[in-house]
N, C-alpha and C positions, 0 to 999 in steps of 0.2 A: 410497419414494424415499429416497435417501441424504441425510443432513444435509449442507448445503453448508459449505465452508470460509468463514470470515468474515474479510474484510480490513477493517482500520480505516485511515482516512485522515484527514488534517488538513483539515477543511472550511474553514480560513482560508488555505489554500495553493492558489493557482490551478493550479500544476503537479500537485499531488496530486489535485485535483478532475478535472483533464483526464485524468490517468492512469487514474483509476477509470472515468470515462465511456468511455474507449477500451476498457478491459478488459470493461466491462459490454456494450458493443456486440458484442464477440467471444464473449461467454458465452451462446451459443444454448442450451446444455444446462443452464443454470441450476445450475452447480456452485459458484457463488460468491455470497456475500452481502456487500455493502459497507455499512459503517456509519461515519458521521462521528464520530471519536473525541472531538471537542469537544462532542458532544451526548449522550454516554452516560456513565453512572457510571464513574468510574475503575476500580472493582472489576471491571467487565466486560472491561477490556483484558487481553490475555494477558501483558503486561509493564507495568512502571511507566511513567507518563506521560512522564518524561524520556527513557527509552529509546525509547518510541513516537514521540516528536518527532524522533528522530535517523534514523528509517527506518520505512517503512510496516510495521506489525505484522499478523500473521495468526494466527488460531487455526484449526488444521486440524480437520477432522471427527473426527480421532482424538484431539484435545485437545492436540496439540503446539503450541508457540509458535514462530513464525518471525518474523524482523524483517529489514526492508530488502530487499536483493537476493534472499535466499532466499525471502521471501514473494512478491515480485513474480514471480520465476521460476516458483514453484509455481502462482501464479494464471494466468500466461500459458500454461503448458503444458497447463492444463485446458481451454483454449478450442480449438475445432476449427482455426481458422486460425492461432492463436498457436502451437499444437503443431508446425506445419510448420517454424518457425524456432527455437522455444524450446529444442529439443534441443541447439542450439549452446551454450546457456548451461550445459550439463553437461560440455562438453569441457574438460578440466583447464586448459589455458592460456587459453582463451577465457573460461572462467568467472571466472578470476582478474582478467582485464582488465575484464570486465563488472561484477564486484563493486566494483572500485576506481572505475570510472566512476560507478556508482550512488552510492557513498559520497560522492564529490566533488560530484555534483549535489545530493544530499540535504543536504549540509552548507552549500551555497550557495543553497538555495532561498529565495525571498522569501515571507513570509506577508503576506496582505492585512491591513492594520491600519486600522481605521476610528477616527479620532481625533475625538472630539466636543469641540469647544471650549466652555468654560464661558461662559454668558451673562453679560454685564456687568450688575451689579446697579444 
């Protein structure tokens, strides 16, 4: 069996968790592995943590690092149903629009923050 591509997601981001769940449901052929980048050693990531937080990173089975739109596009095209529409993300004009939309969404995503109030002494 071929080694899967590994996508890293921000486990503190509801949008990221939802995206990964959606991709995993479509990944019937098990071509992808998803890892919460907030729970792995930073050395495992294909890019520095600050770059990873700006867009979902991926380490391809060939060892290449992809980030953001390029990573999500590669993940989706590997799924049987996703491949039906993901080819549109390779059309030059559409890929530019999709990349800009991804970048805007990623820049404005909200991370879940659990604030623990200190107890009064």
